[in-house]
C-alpha positions as CSV (number, residue, x, y, z in Angstrom):
1,M,36.8,-35.9,-6.5
2,E,34.6,-34.1,-4.1
3,A,34.6,-30.3,-4.5
4,Q,36.1,-28.3,-1.7
5,R,33.4,-26.6,0.4
6,P,33.8,-22.9,0.9
7,A,34.8,-21.7,4.3
8,P,31.8,-20.6,6.4
9,A,31.2,-17.0,6.9
10,P,32.5,-15.5,10.2
11,T,30.1,-14.6,12.9
12,A,29.6,-11.0,14.0
13,L,31.4,-11.8,17.2
14,E,34.4,-13.2,15.4
15,I,34.6,-10.2,13.1
16,D,34.4,-8.0,16.2
17,Q,37.3,-9.9,17.9
18,I,39.5,-9.9,14.9
19,D,38.9,-6.2,14.4
20,R,39.9,-5.8,18.1
21,L,43.1,-7.8,17.5
22,V,44.0,-5.7,14.5
23,R,43.4,-2.4,16.2
24,T,45.5,-3.3,19.3
25,T,48.4,-4.7,17.2
26,P,50.5,-1.5,17.1
27,V,50.4,-1.2,21.0
28,A,51.0,-4.9,21.4
29,W,53.9,-4.7,18.8
30,T,55.5,-1.8,20.7
31,L,55.3,-3.5,24.1
32,S,56.4,-6.9,22.7
33,T,59.3,-5.5,20.9
34,L,60.4,-3.5,24.0
35,G,60.2,-6.7,26.1
36,A,62.3,-8.6,23.5
37,L,65.0,-5.9,23.5
38,I,65.1,-5.8,27.3
39,C,65.6,-9.6,27.5
40,Y,68.2,-9.5,24.8
41,F,70.4,-6.9,26.5
42,Q,70.0,-8.7,29.8
43,F,71.3,-12.0,28.5
44,N,73.5,-10.8,25.7
45,E,76.7,-10.7,27.9
46,S,76.0,-14.2,29.3
47,Y,75.4,-15.8,25.8
48,P,77.9,-14.1,23.4
49,G,77.8,-15.5,19.9
50,S,74.8,-17.8,20.7
51,G,71.4,-18.1,18.9
52,L,70.1,-15.0,20.9
53,D,71.1,-12.7,18.0
54,W,69.2,-15.0,15.5
55,W,66.2,-15.1,17.8
56,L,66.0,-11.3,18.1
57,A,66.5,-10.9,14.3
58,T,63.7,-13.4,13.5
59,F,61.5,-11.9,16.2
60,C,61.8,-8.4,14.9
61,A,61.3,-9.5,11.3
62,I,58.1,-11.4,12.0
63,A,56.8,-8.7,14.3
64,T,57.4,-6.0,11.7
65,L,55.7,-8.2,9.1
66,R,52.6,-8.7,11.3
67,L,52.5,-4.9,12.0
68,I,52.5,-4.2,8.2
69,T,49.9,-6.9,7.6
70,A,47.7,-5.5,10.3
71,V,47.4,-2.3,8.4
72,L,46.5,-4.1,5.2
73,V,44.1,-6.3,7.0
74,Y,42.3,-3.4,8.5
75,R,41.4,-2.1,5.1
76,T,40.0,-5.3,3.6
77,P,36.7,-7.1,4.2
78,R,36.7,-9.8,7.0
79,S,36.5,-13.4,6.0
80,M,37.0,-16.7,7.8
81,T,40.3,-17.4,5.9
82,L,41.6,-14.0,7.0
83,I,40.7,-14.7,10.6
84,R,42.4,-18.1,10.5
85,W,45.5,-16.7,9.0
86,W,45.7,-13.9,11.6
87,L,45.3,-16.3,14.5
88,A,48.0,-18.6,13.0
89,S,50.4,-15.7,12.9
90,T,49.4,-14.9,16.6
91,L,50.4,-18.5,17.5
92,L,53.6,-18.1,15.5
93,H,54.4,-15.0,17.6
94,A,53.7,-16.9,20.8
95,A,56.0,-19.8,19.6
96,Q,58.8,-17.3,19.2
97,W,58.6,-16.4,22.9
98,G,58.5,-20.0,23.8
99,V,61.8,-20.5,21.8
100,L,63.4,-17.8,23.9
101,S,63.2,-20.1,27.0
102,V,65.0,-22.8,25.0
103,V,67.6,-20.4,23.7
104,L,68.2,-19.1,27.3
105,L,68.3,-22.6,28.7
106,T,71.1,-21.8,31.1
107,P,69.9,-19.5,33.9
108,G,71.3,-16.0,34.0
109,S,71.7,-13.5,36.9
110,P,68.9,-13.1,39.3
111,Q,68.0,-9.8,37.6
112,A,67.9,-11.3,34.2
113,E,65.9,-14.3,35.4
114,S,63.4,-12.0,36.9
115,I,63.1,-9.9,33.8
116,L,62.7,-13.1,31.6
117,H,59.9,-14.5,33.8
118,I,58.1,-11.1,34.1
119,T,58.2,-10.6,30.4
120,L,56.9,-14.0,29.4
121,V,54.1,-13.9,32.1
122,A,53.2,-10.4,30.8
123,I,53.0,-11.8,27.2
124,A,50.8,-14.7,28.3
125,M,48.5,-12.3,30.3
126,G,48.4,-10.0,27.3
127,G,47.1,-12.9,25.2
128,A,44.4,-13.5,27.8
129,V,43.4,-9.9,27.3
130,R,43.5,-9.9,23.5
131,L,42.3,-13.5,22.7
132,P,39.2,-14.1,24.9
133,G,37.0,-14.5,21.8
134,F,39.1,-17.5,20.5
135,R,39.4,-20.0,23.4
136,L,41.5,-22.6,21.6
137,T,43.8,-20.0,20.3
138,L,44.1,-18.6,23.8
139,V,45.0,-22.0,25.3
140,A,47.6,-22.6,22.6
141,H,49.0,-19.0,23.1
142,V,49.4,-19.5,26.9
143,G,50.9,-22.9,26.5
144,L,53.4,-22.0,23.8
145,V,54.6,-19.0,25.9
146,L,54.7,-20.5,29.4
147,A,55.1,-24.3,28.9
148,P,58.8,-24.0,27.7
149,L,59.5,-21.6,30.6
150,I,58.1,-24.0,33.1
151,L,60.0,-27.0,31.7
152,R,63.2,-24.8,31.7
153,D,62.7,-24.0,35.4
154,L,62.1,-27.7,36.3
155,W,65.1,-28.8,34.2
156,T,67.3,-26.3,36.1
157,G,66.6,-28.4,39.2
158,S,67.0,-25.6,41.9
159,A,64.4,-25.1,44.5
160,H,64.2,-21.4,43.4
161,H,63.4,-22.3,39.8
162,A,61.0,-25.0,40.9
163,L,59.0,-22.4,42.9
164,L,59.2,-20.1,39.9
165,A,57.8,-22.9,37.7
166,F,54.9,-23.4,40.1
167,L,54.2,-19.7,40.2
168,V,54.2,-19.6,36.4
169,F,51.9,-22.5,36.2
170,L,49.4,-20.8,38.5
171,I,49.7,-17.6,36.5
172,G,49.0,-19.6,33.3
173,I,45.9,-21.2,34.9
174,Y,44.8,-17.7,36.0
175,A,45.3,-16.4,32.4
176,L,43.2,-19.1,31.0
177,V,40.5,-18.7,33.6
178,S,40.5,-15.0,33.1
179,G,40.4,-15.4,29.4
180,R,37.3,-17.7,29.7
181,N,35.5,-15.2,32.0
182,Q,36.3,-12.4,29.6
183,S,35.1,-14.5,26.7
184,V,31.7,-15.1,28.4
185,A,31.5,-11.4,29.3
186,L,32.3,-10.4,25.7
187,R,29.7,-12.7,24.3
188,E,27.1,-11.3,26.7
189,I,28.1,-7.7,25.8
190,H,27.8,-8.7,22.1
191,V,24.5,-10.2,22.6
192,Q,23.3,-7.1,24.5
193,R,24.7,-4.9,21.8
194,Q,22.8,-6.9,19.2
195,R,19.6,-6.5,21.2
196,N,20.2,-2.8,21.6
197,E,20.8,-2.5,17.9
198,E,17.7,-4.4,17.1
199,L,15.7,-2.3,19.6
200,I,17.1,0.9,18.1
201,L,16.2,-0.4,14.5
202,A,12.7,-1.4,15.8
203,L,12.3,2.1,17.3
204,Q,13.5,3.7,14.1
205,R,11.0,1.6,12.0
206,E,8.2,2.4,14.5
207,N,9.2,6.2,14.2
208,E,9.1,5.8,10.4
209,R,5.7,4.1,10.6
210,S,4.5,6.8,12.9
211,E,5.8,9.5,10.7
212,T,4.3,7.8,7.7
213,A,1.0,7.4,9.5
214,R,1.1,11.1,10.7
215,N,1.8,12.3,7.2
216,A,-1.0,10.1,5.8
217,A,-3.3,11.4,8.5
218,E,-2.4,15.0,7.7
219,E,-2.8,14.3,4.0
220,A,-6.1,12.6,4.6
221,N,-7.2,15.6,6.8
222,A,-6.2,18.0,4.1
223,S,-7.8,16.0,1.4
224,R,-11.0,15.7,3.5
225,T,-10.9,19.5,4.0
226,R,-10.5,20.1,0.2
227,F,-13.3,17.5,-0.4
228,F,-15.8,19.1,1.9
229,A,-14.9,22.6,0.6
230,A,-15.4,21.6,-3.0
231,A,-18.6,19.7,-2.1
232,N,-19.9,22.6,-0.1
233,H,-19.3,24.9,-3.2
234,D,-20.9,22.5,-5.7
235,L,-24.0,22.0,-3.5
236,R,-24.5,25.6,-2.5
237,Q,-24.2,27.0,-6.0
238,P,-27.3,25.2,-7.4
239,L,-29.1,25.7,-4.1
240,H,-28.4,29.4,-4.2
241,A,-29.8,29.6,-7.7
242,M,-32.9,27.5,-6.7
243,R,-33.7,29.9,-3.9
244,L,-33.6,32.9,-6.2
245,L,-35.6,31.2,-8.9
246,S,-38.1,30.1,-6.4
247,Q,-38.4,33.6,-5.1
248,T,-38.8,34.8,-8.7
249,L,-41.9,32.5,-9.0
250,V,-43.3,33.8,-5.8
251,E,-43.0,37.5,-6.8
252,S,-46.4,37.8,-8.6
253,G,-46.1,41.5,-9.1
254,Q,-43.9,41.2,-12.2
255,A,-44.2,39.2,-15.4
256,V,-42.3,35.8,-15.0
257,D,-41.3,33.4,-17.8
258,V,-42.6,30.4,-15.9
259,P,-41.3,27.7,-18.4
260,A,-37.8,29.3,-18.5
261,V,-37.6,29.5,-14.7
262,S,-38.9,26.1,-14.2
263,A,-36.3,24.8,-16.7
264,H,-33.6,26.5,-14.7
265,L,-34.9,24.9,-11.5
266,V,-34.8,21.5,-13.1
267,E,-31.2,22.1,-14.2
268,C,-30.2,23.1,-10.6
269,V,-32.0,20.1,-9.1
270,E,-30.2,17.9,-11.7
271,G,-26.8,19.5,-10.6
272,M,-27.4,18.9,-6.9
273,T,-28.6,15.3,-7.7
274,Q,-25.5,14.6,-9.7
275,V,-23.2,15.8,-6.8
276,I,-25.1,13.8,-4.2
277,D,-25.2,10.6,-6.4
278,D,-21.5,10.9,-7.1
279,L,-20.7,11.5,-3.5
280,L,-22.8,8.5,-2.4
281,E,-21.3,6.3,-5.0
282,I,-17.7,7.2,-3.9
283,T,-18.7,6.6,-0.3
284,R,-20.2,3.2,-1.1
285,L,-17.0,2.3,-2.9
286,D,-14.8,3.5,0.0
287,V,-16.7,1.5,2.7
288,G,-16.8,-1.6,0.5
289,N,-20.6,-1.7,0.0
290,V,-20.3,-2.5,-3.8
291,T,-19.9,-6.1,-4.7
292,P,-19.0,-6.9,-8.4
293,Q,-21.4,-9.1,-10.3
294,W,-19.0,-11.0,-12.5
295,S,-20.2,-12.1,-15.9
296,T,-18.8,-12.7,-19.4
297,F,-20.0,-10.3,-22.2
298,L,-19.1,-8.8,-25.5
299,L,-16.8,-5.8,-25.1
300,D,-17.6,-4.2,-28.5
301,E,-21.3,-4.3,-27.7
302,L,-20.8,-2.6,-24.3
303,V,-18.5,0.1,-25.8
304,R,-21.2,1.0,-28.3
305,E,-23.8,1.1,-25.7
306,C,-21.8,3.5,-23.6
307,S,-20.8,5.6,-26.5
308,R,-24.3,6.0,-28.0
309,P,-25.6,8.7,-25.4
310,H,-22.5,10.8,-26.1
311,E,-22.9,10.9,-29.9
312,P,-25.1,13.9,-30.0
313,L,-22.7,16.0,-27.9
314,A,-19.8,15.0,-29.9
315,L,-21.6,15.7,-33.1
316,A,-22.6,19.2,-31.8
317,K,-19.0,20.0,-31.0
318,G,-17.8,18.7,-34.5
319,L,-15.9,15.8,-33.0
320,R,-15.4,12.4,-34.5
321,L,-16.3,9.6,-32.1
322,E,-14.5,6.6,-33.3
323,I,-14.8,3.0,-32.0
324,D,-12.2,0.4,-33.0
325,V,-13.0,-2.6,-30.8
326,P,-13.1,-6.1,-32.3
327,Q,-15.7,-8.6,-31.3
328,I,-14.2,-10.1,-28.2
329,A,-15.6,-11.3,-24.9
330,V,-14.3,-10.1,-21.5
331,H,-15.0,-11.1,-17.8
332,S,-15.9,-8.3,-15.6
333,D,-18.9,-6.5,-14.0
334,R,-20.9,-5.3,-17.0
335,A,-22.7,-2.5,-15.2
336,L,-19.6,-1.1,-13.2
337,L,-17.4,-1.3,-16.3
338,A,-20.1,0.6,-18.2
339,R,-19.9,3.3,-15.5
340,V,-16.0,3.5,-16.0
341,L,-16.4,3.7,-19.8
342,T,-19.1,6.3,-19.6
343,N,-17.0,8.6,-17.3
344,L,-14.0,8.2,-19.4
345,A,-15.9,9.0,-22.7
346,S,-17.7,11.9,-21.1
347,N,-14.5,13.4,-19.8
348,A,-12.8,12.9,-23.2
349,I,-15.7,14.7,-25.2
350,R,-16.1,17.4,-22.5
351,Y,-12.4,18.5,-22.7
352,T,-12.0,18.1,-26.4
353,D,-12.9,21.1,-28.7
354,Q,-11.6,19.7,-32.0
355,G,-10.3,16.6,-33.5
356,S,-11.6,13.2,-32.3
357,V,-12.3,10.8,-29.4
358,R,-11.3,7.3,-30.1
359,I,-12.0,4.1,-28.1
360,A,-9.8,1.3,-29.2
361,C,-8.7,-2.2,-28.1
362,A,-5.1,-3.7,-28.2
363,L,-3.6,-6.9,-27.0
364,T,-1.2,-6.9,-24.1
365,S,2.0,-8.7,-23.5
366,D,0.2,-10.6,-20.8
367,A,-1.7,-13.5,-22.4
368,G,-5.4,-13.5,-21.7
369,H,-5.7,-9.7,-21.3
370,V,-6.4,-6.7,-23.6
371,W,-5.9,-3.0,-23.2
372,L,-9.0,-0.8,-23.8
373,D,-7.9,2.8,-24.6
374,V,-10.0,6.0,-24.5
375,E,-7.9,8.5,-26.6
376,D,-8.7,12.1,-27.2
377,T,-7.2,15.2,-28.9
378,G,-8.3,17.6,-26.1
379,I,-6.5,19.9,-23.7
380,G,-4.3,17.2,-22.3
381,I,-2.9,17.1,-18.7
382,D,0.3,18.6,-17.5
383,E,2.8,16.2,-15.9
384,E,2.6,17.9,-12.6
385,D,-1.1,17.4,-12.5
386,L,-1.1,13.7,-13.3
387,P,-0.6,12.5,-9.7
388,R,-3.7,14.2,-8.6
389,I,-6.2,13.7,-11.4
390,F,-7.9,10.8,-9.6
391,E,-8.6,12.9,-6.5
392,E,-12.1,14.0,-5.6
393,F,-13.1,17.4,-7.1
394,Y,-9.7,17.9,-8.8
395,Q,-10.1,19.2,-12.3
396,V,-7.8,20.4,-15.0
397,G,-8.9,23.4,-17.1
398,N,-11.8,24.3,-14.9
399,P,-10.4,26.8,-12.3
400,A,-13.8,28.6,-11.9
401,R,-15.5,25.2,-11.1
402,D,-18.1,25.6,-13.8
403,R,-20.4,22.6,-13.1
404,H,-21.3,22.4,-16.8
405,Q,-17.8,21.1,-17.2
406,G,-18.3,18.3,-14.6
407,L,-17.8,18.2,-10.9
408,G,-14.4,16.5,-10.7
409,L,-15.8,13.2,-9.3
410,G,-15.7,11.2,-12.5
411,L,-12.1,10.1,-12.4
412,A,-12.3,9.6,-8.7
413,T,-15.1,7.1,-9.3
414,V,-13.2,5.6,-12.2
415,K,-10.1,5.0,-10.0
416,R,-12.2,3.3,-7.3
417,L,-14.1,1.1,-9.7
418,S,-10.8,0.2,-11.4
419,D,-9.4,-0.9,-8.1
420,L,-12.5,-2.9,-7.4
421,L,-12.5,-4.6,-10.9
422,S,-8.7,-4.9,-11.2
423,L,-8.7,-2.7,-14.3
424,D,-5.3,-1.1,-13.6
425,V,-6.5,2.3,-15.0
426,S,-3.6,4.6,-16.0
427,V,-2.8,7.6,-18.1
428,M,-0.6,6.0,-20.9
429,R,0.1,9.3,-22.6
430,S,-0.8,12.9,-22.0
431,A,0.6,16.4,-22.8
432,P,-0.9,19.9,-22.8
433,G,-2.6,20.6,-26.0
434,K,-2.0,17.2,-27.4
435,G,-4.7,15.2,-25.7
436,S,-4.6,12.1,-23.4
437,V,-4.9,8.4,-23.5
438,F,-6.5,6.5,-20.6
439,S,-6.1,2.8,-20.5
440,L,-7.9,-0.2,-18.9
441,K,-6.7,-3.7,-18.6
442,L,-9.4,-6.3,-19.1
443,K,-9.4,-10.1,-18.9
444,C,-10.6,-11.6,-22.2
445,V,-12.3,-15.1,-22.3
446,P,-13.7,-17.4,-25.0
447,M,-16.7,-16.0,-27.0
448,S,-18.9,-19.0,-26.1
449,G,-19.7,-17.8,-22.7
450,A,-20.6,-14.2,-23.6
451,V,-24.0,-12.8,-22.7
452,A,-25.7,-10.3,-25.1
453,G,-26.5,-6.9,-23.8
454,T,-29.9,-5.3,-23.3
455,P,-31.8,-5.0,-26.6
456,D,-33.0,-1.7,-27.9
457,A,-36.1,-0.4,-26.2
458,G,-39.5,-0.5,-27.9
459,P,-41.9,2.4,-27.4
460,S,-40.8,5.3,-25.3
461,A,-41.5,5.1,-21.6
462,G,-43.6,8.3,-21.7
463,A,-46.1,6.9,-24.2
464,L,-46.9,3.9,-21.9
465,L,-47.7,5.8,-18.7
466,P,-51.0,7.6,-19.3
467,G,-54.0,5.9,-17.7
468,H,-52.2,3.5,-15.4
469,R,-52.7,3.5,-11.7
470,V,-49.9,4.0,-9.2
471,L,-50.0,3.7,-5.4
472,V,-47.5,5.9,-3.6
473,I,-46.6,5.2,0.1
474,E,-44.5,8.0,1.4
475,D,-44.4,9.4,5.0
476,D,-42.9,12.8,4.0
477,A,-45.7,15.2,3.1
478,D,-43.6,17.3,0.7
479,S,-42.1,14.3,-1.1
480,R,-45.5,12.6,-1.3
481,T,-47.1,15.7,-2.8
482,A,-44.3,16.3,-5.2
483,L,-44.2,12.6,-6.4
484,A,-48.0,12.4,-6.8
485,G,-48.0,15.6,-8.8
486,L,-45.2,14.4,-11.1
487,L,-47.0,11.0,-11.8
488,R,-50.2,12.9,-12.5
489,S,-48.4,15.2,-14.9
490,W,-47.4,11.9,-16.8
491,G,-51.0,11.0,-17.1
492,C,-51.1,8.4,-14.2
493,E,-54.0,8.0,-11.8
494,V,-52.4,8.3,-8.4
495,Q,-53.3,7.5,-4.8
496,A,-50.7,8.9,-2.3
497,T,-50.7,7.7,1.4
498,A,-48.6,8.2,4.4
499,D,-48.7,4.8,6.0
500,V,-49.6,1.1,5.5
501,A,-53.1,1.3,7.1
502,T,-54.3,4.1,4.8
503,S,-52.9,2.3,1.8
504,L,-54.8,-0.9,2.6
505,A,-58.0,1.1,3.2
506,R,-57.6,2.6,-0.3
507,L,-57.2,-0.9,-1.8
508,R,-60.3,-2.2,0.0
509,A,-62.2,0.8,-1.3
510,G,-61.6,-0.5,-4.8
511,F,-58.3,1.1,-6.0
512,K,-56.2,-1.5,-7.9
513,P,-52.7,-0.2,-8.8
514,D,-50.6,-1.2,-11.7
515,A,-47.4,-0.3,-9.9
516,L,-46.2,0.7,-6.4
517,V,-43.8,3.4,-5.3
518,V,-42.9,2.8,-1.6
519,D,-40.7,4.6,0.8
520,L,-38.3,2.1,2.4
521,R,-38.6,3.7,5.9
522,L,-42.2,4.5,7.1
523,P,-43.5,6.1,10.4
524,D,-43.2,4.3,13.7
525,G,-40.2,2.2,12.6
526,A,-42.3,0.4,9.9
527,S,-40.5,-1.0,6.9
528,G,-41.5,-0.4,3.3
529,I,-40.7,-4.1,2.6
530,D,-43.3,-5.2,5.1
531,A,-45.8,-2.6,3.6
532,L,-45.1,-4.0,0.1
533,R,-45.7,-7.5,1.4
534,D,-49.1,-6.5,3.0
535,V,-50.2,-4.7,-0.2
536,R,-49.4,-7.7,-2.4
537,A,-51.0,-10.1,0.0
538,L,-54.2,-8.1,-0.1
539,L,-54.2,-7.9,-3.9
540,A,-53.1,-11.5,-4.2
541,E,-50.6,-10.7,-6.9
542,E,-47.0,-9.6,-7.4
543,V,-47.6,-5.9,-8.3
544,P,-44.4,-4.4,-9.7
545,A,-42.8,-2.0,-7.2
546,V,-39.9,0.3,-6.8
547,M,-38.5,1.2,-3.3
548,V,-37.2,4.7,-2.7
549,T,-34.9,5.6,0.2
550,G,-32.6,8.4,1.4
551,D,-30.5,5.8,3.4
552,A,-28.0,4.9,0.7
553,G,-25.9,1.9,1.8
554,S,-28.1,1.1,4.9
555,A,-29.0,-2.3,6.1
556,H,-32.6,-1.8,5.0
557,M,-31.4,-0.9,1.5
558,R,-29.2,-4.0,1.3
559,L,-32.0,-6.2,2.6
560,A,-34.3,-4.8,-0.1
561,Q,-31.7,-5.4,-2.8
562,E,-31.2,-8.9,-1.5
563,S,-34.9,-9.5,-1.7
564,G,-34.8,-8.8,-5.4
565,L,-36.5,-5.4,-5.2
566,T,-35.7,-2.4,-7.3
567,V,-34.3,0.4,-5.1
568,M,-33.7,4.0,-6.1
569,V,-31.9,6.5,-3.9
570,K,-33.3,9.9,-3.2
571,P,-33.3,12.3,-4.8
572,V,-34.8,10.1,-7.5
573,R,-34.3,11.4,-11.1
574,P,-37.7,11.6,-12.8
575,V,-36.2,10.0,-15.9
576,Q,-35.2,7.0,-13.9
577,L,-38.7,6.6,-12.4
578,R,-40.4,7.1,-15.7
579,A,-38.0,4.5,-17.3
580,F,-38.8,2.1,-14.6
581,L,-42.6,2.5,-14.9
582,G,-42.5,2.4,-18.7
583,Q,-40.4,-0.9,-18.6
584,V,-42.8,-2.4,-16.2
585,F,-45.9,-1.5,-18.1
586,A,-44.3,-2.6,-21.4
587,S,-43.1,-5.9,-20.2
588,N,-46.4,-6.8,-18.5
589,H,-48.5,-5.4,-21.4
590,A,-50.7,-3.9,-18.8
591,Q,-53.8,-2.1,-19.7
592,P,-55.3,0.7,-17.7
593,A,-57.6,-0.6,-15.0
594,A,-61.3,-0.1,-15.5
């Protein structure tokens, strides 16, 4: 047996119409009952003891029942079954009026006949007003009310009643046409109302989007203001110290501890370099200039590499640096992930005075992924500070902005790198005085595809530099002098030039470099890449080279990187340059040129 299909849901227009019917029922009930009573008293004397009494009793009972039901219906959800039942009761009510024409089949007095015809025509016209949204119901309603009356008038046979029948017929046609026109008008009104509601809703959504955009813009502006204020502070502090220290060296009238002042200058320069490098890195991440180099590697090996530089500081503070990472392989960008781990480990050690810092690995409920946790027993983070810890320059426990406690850019960098690598960085647990747990989600892969990390270095870079020749091509005189002086202090033989022509002249004069340090942008729009190409062409060999530039993220820098060249961003850290030269000389087993 085929299952019965559920009734279709009523349309918005049908719901609106049934609500209109229910709302107007009390008024319609009052007028209808009043008309029934008037007809009863007009014909009661002419039809004593007839069915008129039964008709009135039945009429009042059904009308009262419909009035009570209307109140109940008004409080219940609308459904197609409810609509059909209410329309059926409306037709039953119309049929009651049609039965009245049959009960009063014998004509009464002219006054009574007039009242009968006026009442039934009014009932039919009332249906045209209340039922325009239900065309079939309207036709049935008019027909049930007026058809018996027309037949009664025709059956009577008098010319007067025949004329009444014709007039009632015309009125019935008018009621139907009027109802149809009202139906069309109501549908158009309903459609227009829907359009207006949709327009209002669209405007509200647009206002919400505008408000959201405005709030976001205000927040971005406030964040940018805080960003520049903090950057301004962290850049001016070491610059201020450098100016005073430099003036101290200039003042020759008093004894100066040159090594101590020089050490302070180096520390200030390192501080400024750290701020600039972190700002540049965040900027590159924000503008999308960093592209992950995906590879498969051993996670435990990377964790130990990243932890090794922090062991002396942890030991000096009396902290236990624990690593609990099994030998598993993960798929990510090794260098960028190392940056994330280094920042998290550095933060954990910096803000922990006693206890331990632990880096551990745990499986996730998501197959194929692992959680890497960096846990400490440090100062912890208050719940109200958690939403802001990934903002630039925001620090917990450093209100004086002591740069020895960091600059507040580490976690901001971690967040951006996490989004780039899909690491889902989060604070799993943190409480003031109880430490914090930062977690990363990594994709683990089979061990067969893992690539081993960089092996331990051989001899120190500094021991490999003395006696080697370096050609410097740098158009800025101060930078050129400073760089040449630094290289000579390491024991290198240096030729420093400002342009390509001078460099080529030095080469033709017999200077043969073991390495090149070339500025990426040279005078008159010349490119360091072209200068490097000319130098190598003249020497007829691929001399190792490093490009230096102050245009981080520029097209020239990207072109150099795409060409396979090593690029360092100014201000270049001396330790980076020395490490590069040491690695070059060690890998090539170069000997000092004769």
